[in-house]
C-alpha positions in Angstrom: -101.3 12.0 -41.5 -100.7 8.7 -43.2 -101.8 5.4 -41.7 -99.2 2.9 -40.7 -99.4 -0.9 -40.4 -99.7 -2.3 -36.8 -99.0 -5.9 -36.1 -101.7 -7.7 -34.1 -100.7 -9.6 -31.1 -100.3 -13.3 -31.4 -100.8 -16.0 -28.8 -98.1 -18.7 -28.5 -99.3 -22.2 -27.6 -96.5 -23.8 -25.6 -97.9 -27.3 -26.2 -98.1 -27.1 -30.0 -95.3 -24.6 -30.4 -97.4 -22.4 -32.8 -98.7 -18.9 -32.9 -102.4 -18.1 -33.3 -104.5 -14.9 -33.3 -104.9 -13.5 -29.8 -108.7 -13.4 -29.8 -111.1 -15.6 -27.9 -112.6 -17.5 -30.9 -109.2 -18.4 -32.4 -107.9 -19.6 -29.1 -111.0 -21.6 -28.3 -111.0 -23.1 -31.8 -107.4 -24.2 -31.4 -107.8 -25.5 -27.8 -110.8 -27.6 -28.9 -108.7 -29.3 -31.6 -107.6 -32.9 -31.5 -103.9 -32.0 -32.1 -103.8 -29.6 -29.2 -105.6 -32.0 -26.8 -103.1 -34.7 -27.8 -100.1 -32.4 -27.2 -101.4 -31.4 -23.8 -102.0 -35.0 -22.8 -98.4 -35.9 -24.0 -97.0 -32.9 -22.0 -98.8 -34.0 -18.8 -97.7 -37.6 -19.3 -94.1 -36.4 -19.7 -94.3 -34.5 -16.4 -95.4 -37.7 -14.6 -92.7 -39.7 -16.3 -90.0 -37.1 -15.4 -91.2 -37.2 -11.7 -91.1 -41.0 -11.6 -87.6 -41.0 -13.2 -86.4 -38.4 -10.7 -87.6 -40.5 -7.8 -86.0 -43.7 -9.3 -82.7 -41.9 -9.9 -82.7 -40.5 -6.3 -83.3 -44.0 -4.9 -80.5 -45.4 -7.1 -78.2 -42.7 -6.0 -78.9 -43.4 -2.4 -78.3 -47.1 -2.9 -75.0 -46.4 -4.7 -73.9 -44.0 -1.9 -74.7 -46.7 0.7 -72.7 -49.3 -1.3 -69.7 -47.0 -1.6 -69.9 -46.1 2.1 -70.0 -49.8 3.1 -67.1 -50.5 0.8 -65.1 -47.7 2.3 -65.9 -48.8 5.9 -64.9 -52.4 5.1 -61.7 -51.2 3.4 -60.9 -49.0 6.4 -61.6 -51.9 8.8 -59.3 -54.2 6.8 -56.6 -51.6 6.8 -56.9 -51.1 10.6 -56.9 -54.9 11.1 -53.7 -55.2 9.0 -52.1 -52.5 11.2 -52.0 -49.9 8.5 -53.8 -47.2 10.3 -55.7 -46.2 13.4 -55.3 -43.7 16.2 -52.7 -43.9 18.9 -48.9 -44.3 19.4 -48.7 -47.3 17.1 -49.7 -45.3 14.0 -46.8 -44.3 11.7 -46.3 -41.8 8.9 -46.3 -44.3 6.0 -49.7 -46.0 6.9 -51.3 -42.5 7.2 -50.1 -41.8 3.7 -51.6 -45.1 2.5 -54.9 -44.3 4.1 -54.9 -40.9 2.5 -54.3 -42.5 -0.9 -57.1 -45.0 -0.3 -59.4 -42.1 0.7 -58.5 -40.3 -2.5 -59.3 -43.4 -4.6 -62.8 -43.7 -3.0 -63.4 -39.9 -3.5 -62.4 -40.3 -7.2 -64.7 -43.3 -7.6 -67.5 -41.1 -6.2 -66.6 -38.3 -8.5 -66.8 -40.5 -11.5 -70.2 -41.8 -10.4 -71.5 -38.3 -10.0 -70.2 -37.2 -13.4 -71.9 -40.2 -15.0 -75.1 -39.3 -13.3 -74.9 -35.8 -14.6 -74.3 -36.8 -18.2 -77.3 -39.1 -18.2 -75.3 -42.4 -18.5 -76.3 -45.2 -16.2 
């Protein structure tokens, strides 16, 4: 029977994005290298930055939602004060339509904000 070529397993280093031989001396030699240590440090630093950015974005989103909610409450109070809406026998069909349009405008503003957040634009 003839012999056939068998590929040796390779180890992939996710920090350096390279393949090395899957044996202990090769892996140890690579992991003790300056380039690998720098890549690991950069990876960990990136994790911390991503976590801090997520917290900052979440806080910004909360502030923006509070601002939109305050604006909507103020607009509703102004509309009710002007007699354009409310509950009871004095409410008419046209003011209800106006409030519906106002509500749709606020929702579209929120939708635009969320789309901008998703695309990474601030």
